[in-house]
C-alpha positions as CSV (number, residue, x, y, z in Angstrom):
1,X,-32.0,-8.6,-7.5
2,X,-34.6,-9.5,-4.8
3,X,-38.3,-8.8,-5.0
4,X,-38.3,-6.2,-2.3
5,X,-36.5,-3.5,-4.3
6,X,-38.9,-4.0,-7.2
7,X,-42.0,-3.7,-5.1
8,X,-40.6,-0.5,-3.6
9,X,-40.6,1.1,-7.1
10,X,-43.7,-0.3,-8.6
11,X,-47.2,1.1,-8.9
12,X,-50.5,-0.6,-8.0
13,X,-52.5,-2.0,-11.0
14,X,-55.4,0.4,-10.1
15,X,-53.2,3.5,-10.4
16,X,-51.9,2.4,-13.8
17,X,-55.5,1.7,-15.0
18,X,-56.7,5.1,-13.8
19,X,-53.8,6.8,-15.6
20,X,-54.5,4.9,-18.8
21,X,-58.2,6.0,-18.7
22,X,-57.2,9.6,-18.0
23,X,-54.8,9.6,-21.0
24,X,-57.4,8.2,-23.3
25,X,-60.0,10.7,-22.2
26,X,-57.6,13.6,-22.8
27,X,-56.7,12.2,-26.2
28,X,-60.4,11.9,-27.1
29,X,-61.1,15.5,-26.2
30,X,-58.2,16.7,-28.3
31,X,-59.3,14.5,-31.2
32,X,-62.9,15.9,-31.0
33,X,-61.5,19.5,-31.0
34,X,-59.4,18.7,-34.1
35,X,-62.5,17.2,-35.8
36,X,-64.5,20.4,-35.3
37,X,-61.7,22.5,-36.7
38,X,-61.4,20.3,-39.7
39,X,-65.1,20.4,-40.4
40,X,-64.9,24.2,-40.1
41,X,-62.1,24.2,-42.7
42,X,-64.0,21.9,-45.0
43,X,-67.1,24.1,-44.8
44,X,-65.0,27.1,-45.6
45,X,-63.5,25.4,-48.7
46,X,-67.0,24.4,-50.0
47,X,-68.3,27.9,-49.5
48,X,-65.4,29.3,-51.5
49,X,-66.3,27.3,-54.6
50,X,-69.0,29.8,-55.3
51,X,-66.7,32.8,-55.0
52,X,-65.1,34.0,-58.1
53,X,-62.6,36.3,-56.5
54,X,-59.5,35.2,-54.5
55,X,-59.3,36.1,-50.9
56,X,-56.4,38.5,-49.8
57,X,-55.0,38.4,-53.3
58,X,-51.9,40.5,-52.4
59,X,-50.8,38.3,-49.5
60,X,-47.9,36.8,-51.4
61,X,-46.6,40.2,-52.5
62,X,-45.6,41.1,-48.9
63,X,-41.9,40.6,-48.1
64,X,-42.7,39.3,-44.6
65,X,-45.6,38.6,-42.4
66,X,-46.4,37.3,-38.9
67,X,-48.7,34.8,-37.2
68,X,-49.1,32.3,-34.4
69,X,-49.5,28.5,-34.0
70,X,-51.6,26.3,-31.7
71,X,-50.4,22.7,-31.7
72,X,-51.1,19.3,-30.4
73,X,-48.0,17.1,-29.9
74,X,-47.4,13.4,-29.0
75,X,-43.9,12.7,-27.7
76,X,-41.9,9.6,-27.0
77,X,-38.3,8.4,-27.3
78,X,-36.0,6.5,-29.6
79,X,-34.7,3.9,-27.1
80,X,-31.3,2.3,-27.5
81,X,-30.8,-0.6,-25.0
82,X,-27.4,-1.2,-23.4
83,X,-25.8,-4.4,-24.6
84,X,-24.5,-5.4,-21.1
85,X,-26.6,-5.0,-18.0
86,X,-26.9,-6.8,-14.7
87,X,-30.7,-6.6,-15.0
88,X,-30.9,-8.6,-18.3
89,X,-32.3,-11.7,-16.6
90,X,-35.0,-9.8,-14.7
91,X,-35.8,-6.9,-17.1
92,X,-38.5,-8.1,-19.5
93,X,-38.8,-4.9,-21.6
94,X,-38.8,-1.2,-21.8
95,X,-41.6,0.4,-23.9
96,X,-42.7,3.9,-24.8
97,X,-46.0,5.2,-23.3
98,X,-46.9,8.0,-25.7
99,X,-48.2,11.1,-24.0
100,X,-50.2,14.1,-25.3
101,X,-49.0,17.7,-25.0
102,X,-49.4,21.1,-26.7
103,X,-47.4,23.9,-28.2
104,X,-47.8,27.7,-28.3
105,X,-45.6,29.6,-30.8
106,X,-45.2,32.8,-32.7
107,X,-44.2,32.9,-36.3
108,X,-42.2,35.3,-38.6
109,X,-42.2,34.4,-42.3
110,X,-39.9,35.8,-44.9
111,X,-41.0,35.5,-48.5
112,X,-37.9,34.6,-50.4
113,X,-39.9,33.9,-53.6
114,X,-43.5,33.3,-54.3
115,X,-43.1,29.6,-53.5
116,X,-40.2,29.6,-50.9
117,X,-40.5,31.0,-47.4
118,X,-38.1,31.0,-44.5
119,X,-39.9,30.6,-41.2
120,X,-38.8,31.3,-37.6
121,X,-41.2,29.8,-35.1
122,X,-40.1,30.4,-31.5
123,X,-42.4,29.0,-28.8
124,X,-43.1,26.7,-25.9
125,X,-43.7,23.0,-26.1
126,X,-45.2,21.2,-23.2
127,X,-44.2,17.5,-23.5
128,X,-44.9,14.6,-21.3
129,X,-43.2,11.3,-22.1
130,X,-43.3,7.9,-20.4
131,X,-41.3,4.7,-20.3
132,X,-42.9,1.4,-19.1
133,X,-40.5,-1.0,-17.4
134,X,-41.5,-4.6,-16.8
135,X,-39.4,-6.6,-14.3
136,X,-39.7,-10.3,-13.5
137,X,-39.8,-10.7,-9.7
138,X,-38.5,-13.6,-7.7
139,X,-41.9,-15.1,-7.2
140,X,-42.6,-15.2,-10.9
141,X,-44.9,-12.3,-11.1
142,X,-44.3,-9.2,-13.3
143,X,-43.7,-5.8,-11.8
144,X,-44.7,-2.9,-14.2
145,X,-43.6,0.6,-13.5
146,X,-44.2,3.7,-15.7
147,X,-41.6,6.5,-15.3
148,X,-42.7,9.8,-16.7
149,X,-40.6,12.8,-17.8
150,X,-42.2,16.2,-18.0
151,X,-40.6,19.0,-19.9
152,X,-41.4,22.6,-21.0
153,X,-39.2,23.2,-24.0
154,X,-38.3,26.7,-25.2
155,X,-37.9,26.0,-28.9
156,X,-36.2,27.9,-31.7
157,X,-37.1,26.3,-35.1
158,X,-35.9,27.6,-38.4
159,X,-37.8,26.0,-41.3
160,X,-37.8,26.2,-45.0
161,X,-41.3,26.2,-46.6
162,X,-41.8,25.0,-50.2
163,X,-45.3,25.8,-51.4
164,X,-47.2,25.0,-54.6
165,X,-48.7,27.8,-56.7
166,X,-51.9,29.1,-55.2
167,X,-55.1,27.7,-56.8
168,X,-57.7,30.3,-55.9
169,X,-57.8,30.1,-52.1
170,X,-55.8,26.9,-51.6
171,X,-52.2,25.8,-51.7
172,X,-50.1,22.8,-50.4
173,X,-46.6,22.9,-48.9
174,X,-43.7,20.9,-47.5
175,X,-41.5,21.9,-44.5
176,X,-38.0,21.0,-43.5
177,X,-35.5,22.4,-41.1
178,X,-34.0,22.1,-37.6
179,X,-34.7,23.4,-34.1
180,X,-32.7,24.0,-30.9
181,X,-34.5,23.5,-27.6
182,X,-33.9,24.5,-24.0
183,X,-35.9,22.7,-21.2
184,X,-37.2,25.3,-18.8
185,X,-38.4,22.5,-16.4
186,X,-35.4,20.3,-16.3
187,X,-35.0,17.8,-13.5
188,X,-31.3,17.1,-14.1
189,X,-30.3,18.4,-10.7
190,X,-32.9,16.3,-8.7
191,X,-31.4,14.2,-6.0
192,X,-32.5,10.5,-6.5
193,X,-32.3,9.4,-2.9
194,X,-35.7,7.6,-2.6
195,X,-36.0,4.4,-4.6
196,X,-39.7,4.7,-5.3
197,X,-39.3,8.4,-6.5
198,X,-36.4,7.9,-8.9
199,X,-36.5,10.3,-11.7
200,X,-35.0,9.6,-15.2
201,X,-32.9,12.7,-15.7
202,X,-32.6,14.3,-19.1
203,X,-30.3,17.0,-20.3
204,X,-31.8,20.4,-20.7
205,X,-30.7,21.0,-24.3
206,X,-31.8,19.2,-27.5
207,X,-31.3,19.5,-31.2
208,X,-33.8,18.1,-33.7
209,X,-34.4,17.7,-37.4
210,X,-38.0,18.5,-38.5
211,X,-39.9,17.6,-41.6
212,X,-43.6,17.7,-42.6
213,X,-46.2,19.4,-44.7
214,X,-49.6,21.1,-44.7
215,X,-52.3,23.1,-46.5
216,X,-52.9,26.8,-46.8
217,X,-56.5,28.2,-46.9
218,X,-56.8,31.8,-47.8
219,X,-59.8,33.2,-45.9
220,X,-61.2,36.7,-46.3
221,X,-59.1,38.4,-43.6
222,X,-56.2,36.0,-42.8
223,X,-54.6,32.8,-43.9
224,X,-55.4,29.6,-42.0
225,X,-53.1,26.5,-42.3
226,X,-53.2,22.9,-41.0
227,X,-49.8,21.2,-40.9
228,X,-48.3,18.0,-39.5
229,X,-44.6,17.5,-38.9
230,X,-42.2,15.0,-37.1
231,X,-39.2,15.9,-35.0
232,X,-36.2,13.5,-34.8
233,X,-33.7,14.1,-32.0
234,X,-30.0,14.1,-32.8
235,X,-28.7,14.2,-29.2
236,X,-28.7,11.6,-26.4
237,X,-30.8,13.2,-23.6
238,X,-30.2,10.5,-21.0
239,X,-28.1,11.3,-17.9
240,X,-26.7,8.0,-16.8
241,X,-26.9,7.4,-13.0
242,X,-26.5,3.7,-12.9
243,X,-29.8,2.8,-11.2
244,X,-32.2,0.1,-12.3
245,X,-34.0,2.5,-14.7
246,X,-31.0,4.1,-16.5
247,X,-28.4,1.2,-16.5
248,X,-30.4,-0.8,-19.1
249,X,-30.4,2.2,-21.4
250,X,-27.7,3.4,-23.8
251,X,-29.4,6.5,-25.0
252,X,-32.8,8.3,-25.3
253,X,-33.5,10.6,-28.2
254,X,-36.5,12.7,-29.0
255,X,-39.3,11.5,-31.2
256,X,-42.3,13.7,-31.6
257,X,-45.3,14.3,-33.9
258,X,-47.0,17.7,-34.0
259,X,-50.2,18.8,-35.6
260,X,-50.5,22.6,-35.8
261,X,-53.2,25.2,-36.6
262,X,-51.5,28.3,-38.0
263,X,-53.0,31.8,-38.3
264,X,-51.2,34.4,-40.5
265,X,-52.0,38.0,-41.2
């Protein structure tokens, strides 16, 4: 394929550098916020060492309770390359460009036993994912182009929480389950008529397996939790349109890591 078509779809080096700096700045701000919250939690734990009574001692006696979650996510894809493609000689590689996002969710928890809870956590997940394509042009230079996919997922996770016995105002737990998601900002119907504005279309429905764990801190008036989990997509999200971005791909599946701050009353 000639160099003209690649130049039409590429981005200037300065734009790519600016985007990189912007992403790093955003990530640094989120990391700083997390650090402040973790220091707050550590200070709370230290202060509780001098308290002889457990906070909210009857919390586990309730059959159900509610709460909400604020989360940071980093999303990307599991990439399966197509074995046969006409761009094999000029396509040097396809790489994930991890992007930061956030989640907002409500939570309903059913206490099946003292150590087992069933949790339903419906919410919104704002995800931004990127793929970096590198093509070798006819003049021997490399044309790099980052294609981003932005989604707003309406998620319906159902998770099983296995918790240790409470030790004063602390407990650890593991999570596993599945979620069904619906993209409220799907671009699957976009018309890709302009080469430089080609969008990688994704289906508007996804199904993922989730697993992770966290820590419960029982404070005087509510329970605060920090948890981390990973989501592994089971469906191929790619809509194949046989252009230079989708033809080299066999499938794209969700890969996401989420850090959440949970508040339960």
